[in-house]
C-alpha positions in Angstrom: 164.8 225.5 223.4 162.2 225.8 225.8 160.9 223.0 227.7 157.4 223.6 226.0 158.6 223.9 222.6 160.6 220.4 222.6 157.8 218.8 224.6 155.8 220.0 222.0 158.1 218.6 219.0 158.3 215.4 220.8 154.4 215.1 220.7 154.4 215.9 216.6 157.3 213.7 216.2 155.1 210.5 218.3 152.0 211.5 217.3 153.4 211.5 213.1 154.6 207.8 214.1 151.9 206.5 215.3 149.7 208.2 212.2 152.1 206.2 210.1 152.0 202.9 211.9 147.7 203.3 212.0 147.9 203.8 208.2 149.7 200.8 207.4 148.2 199.1 210.2 144.7 199.9 208.4 145.8 198.3 205.0 146.9 195.3 206.7 143.3 195.2 208.0 141.9 195.8 204.7 144.1 193.0 202.9 143.5 190.4 205.8 142.3 187.1 204.3 142.5 183.6 206.0 143.7 182.3 202.6 144.4 183.2 199.6 145.2 181.5 195.9 146.2 182.8 192.4 147.9 181.6 189.3 150.7 184.3 188.2 152.2 184.9 184.9 155.4 186.3 184.9 157.4 188.5 182.3 161.0 188.7 183.3 162.8 191.9 181.1 166.3 191.8 181.3 169.1 194.6 180.6 169.1 194.0 177.2 165.3 194.0 176.9 165.1 190.6 176.4 161.7 189.0 177.5 161.2 185.5 178.9 157.8 184.2 180.4 157.1 182.1 183.5 153.7 181.0 185.1 153.3 180.0 189.0 150.8 179.2 191.4 150.8 180.5 195.1 148.7 179.4 197.8 148.7 180.7 201.1 147.0 179.6 204.6 146.7 182.0 207.1 147.6 186.2 207.4 149.0 189.4 209.2 152.7 187.5 208.9 151.7 184.4 210.8 151.1 182.4 207.7 152.2 179.9 205.6 152.7 180.0 201.6 153.9 178.0 198.8 154.4 179.0 195.2 155.3 176.1 192.3 156.4 177.2 188.7 154.0 175.2 186.1 155.7 176.7 182.9 157.7 176.8 181.3 159.3 173.1 180.9 163.1 173.8 182.2 161.2 175.3 185.7 158.3 173.3 186.0 157.8 172.0 189.5 160.5 174.5 191.4 158.9 175.5 194.2 159.4 177.7 197.5 157.9 177.1 201.2 157.7 180.1 203.5 156.6 179.6 207.0 155.9 183.4 208.2 156.5 184.8 211.7 155.0 187.7 213.5 158.1 188.3 215.2 161.1 187.8 212.9 162.4 186.3 209.7 160.4 183.8 207.7 161.7 180.4 207.0 162.0 179.5 203.0 162.9 176.3 201.5 163.2 175.5 198.1 162.5 172.4 196.0 164.6 171.7 192.8 163.3 168.6 190.8 166.7 168.1 189.2 168.5 167.4 192.3 164.9 165.5 194.3 165.8 167.7 197.1 165.1 170.9 199.2 167.2 173.4 200.5 167.1 176.0 203.3 167.1 179.2 202.3 169.8 180.7 204.3 169.6 184.3 206.0 172.6 185.5 203.9 170.9 184.5 200.9 167.7 186.2 201.2 168.6 188.9 198.9 169.0 187.0 196.1 167.1 186.6 193.1 164.5 183.7 193.1 164.7 181.8 190.1 166.0 184.6 187.7 163.0 186.8 188.5 163.8 190.1 190.0 161.8 189.2 193.7 164.1 188.3 196.3 163.6 185.6 198.4 162.9 188.6 201.4 160.5 189.6 198.6 158.0 187.1 198.6 157.3 186.6 202.7 154.6 188.6 204.3 155.6 191.5 206.6 154.2 191.9 209.8 153.6 195.4 211.1 155.4 194.9 214.1 158.5 193.9 212.1 159.2 197.6 211.6 159.3 200.8 212.8 157.5 203.9 210.6 157.6 208.1 210.3 155.4 209.7 208.3 157.1 211.5 205.4 154.1 213.5 203.9 151.8 213.2 201.0 152.8 212.5 197.2 150.5 211.5 194.5 151.5 208.2 192.3 149.6 207.6 189.1 147.5 210.6 189.6 146.2 208.6 192.8 146.6 210.9 196.4 148.8 209.2 198.5 150.6 208.9 202.1 154.3 208.4 202.0 155.7 206.5 204.8 159.3 205.5 205.9 159.3 202.0 207.2 162.5 201.0 208.7 163.5 197.5 209.7 163.6 196.3 213.1 167.1 194.1 213.8 165.5 191.1 214.4 164.0 191.4 211.2 167.3 190.6 209.6 166.4 192.6 206.8 168.4 193.3 203.2 166.6 196.6 203.0 168.2 199.5 205.5 164.5 201.2 205.0 161.2 201.4 202.7 159.6 204.2 201.5 155.9 203.1 201.0 153.1 205.1 199.3 149.6 204.3 200.5 146.7 204.9 198.3 144.2 207.4 200.3 141.0 206.0 198.0 141.6 202.4 199.5 144.8 201.8 201.6 146.8 199.6 199.0 149.9 200.4 198.0 150.8 201.8 195.1 154.9 201.8 195.4 157.5 200.7 197.6 161.0 201.9 197.7 163.6 199.7 198.9 166.7 201.2 200.2 170.2 200.0 200.7 172.0 202.4 202.7 171.2 205.6 201.3 170.3 204.2 197.5 167.0 202.8 196.3 168.2 199.1 194.5 164.5 198.1 193.8 161.2 200.2 193.2 157.8 197.8 193.2 155.1 199.1 191.4 151.7 198.0 192.4 148.5 198.7 189.4 145.3 197.2 188.1 143.5 197.7 191.4 140.3 195.6 191.4 138.0 194.7 194.0 138.0 190.9 194.7 135.4 189.7 197.3 135.9 192.9 199.0 139.3 193.1 199.4 141.1 196.1 196.8 143.8 194.4 195.4 146.9 195.0 193.3 146.4 192.2 190.1 149.6 193.9 188.5 153.0 193.7 190.4 156.0 195.4 188.9 159.5 194.6 190.9 162.2 196.8 189.1 165.8 196.2 190.1 168.0 199.5 189.6 171.1 197.9 189.8 170.8 195.6 187.4 168.8 197.7 185.2 166.0 194.8 184.7 162.2 194.0 185.8 159.6 191.5 186.4 156.1 192.0 186.2 153.8 189.7 187.5 149.9 189.5 186.6 147.8 187.6 188.8 145.3 185.4 187.4 141.9 183.2 189.0 142.7 185.1 192.4 140.5 184.1 195.3 140.5 184.6 198.7 139.5 182.9 202.1 139.7 179.1 199.4 139.8 176.1 201.3 143.5 175.1 201.4 144.6 171.7 203.7 147.2 172.4 206.7 149.2 169.6 205.0 149.9 171.4 202.1 152.2 173.8 203.6 154.8 171.1 204.8 158.2 169.7 203.3 156.3 166.4 202.7 154.0 168.4 200.3 156.9 170.7 199.0 158.6 167.4 197.4 155.6 166.0 195.8 155.1 167.5 192.1 151.8 168.5 191.3 
C-alpha cells in the first residue's frame, strides 16, 4: 500500500469518526434543557405476554451528562414510593441510590448491579442515566431508515472509565430532527437490548420521543414508557436531588 493511500485511508477514518461524533453532539445539543419533568406510564410485558402497569414521576436538573435526576413510582400501591436518585457525571459512570419504603433506607447501586433490571421493568440502572458524548468513541456505519425515516447509523463504543455493561451500541439518528430512532445494545457480539423511540413531538421547541420501548432480547420481554405532562426548563429546587429528599415520600 502506498504512503499516499495509507494516509488517505487514515484521513477518511478520522473524518468518519469526527462526522459521527458531530452528529451525536448535535443530537445532544438539540435535546438540551436546564431541567425536565414528566409523568411516565409504563407497560411491562413479560415473556408470557402478561401485562403490568406502573407509573412514575421523573425530574431532572442540569443537562449534558452533568445533571441530577430523581424518579419515583406513584402506582401501583405495591411499588409506590420506591425512588431512584441519579447523579450523572460527564467523565465517569453515574452515582445512584434507590429508596425502598418497605425497609426505610436507601441503597447505593454498586457498579456490578448496574446491568440488573430496575424494579421489574426492562430498563437497567445504567439505561436510566444520561450518557455524555465524551464517554464513548464513535464510528459512522452508514445510513439506514428506521420506520421509514432516513437515519445515520453510528457505532458508539463506551470508554473504560464509563464502566458500561455494553461493549458497543448501534445508534440510529433521524436526519430530519437529530432525534434517536433506535439503539441496539451489545454484549460482546450479540444484541441483548433494543430501544425504540417513536411518537416524536415538538415540546417547547425540543423534538422529543414521547414513546420509548425497551425490548430485552434475552428474556423476551419489553417495557413501553409513555411520557405525559412533559415540561422542559421548569423550576426545580436543588435540594430535591439529595439523599435527604429521597427519603421523604411525596
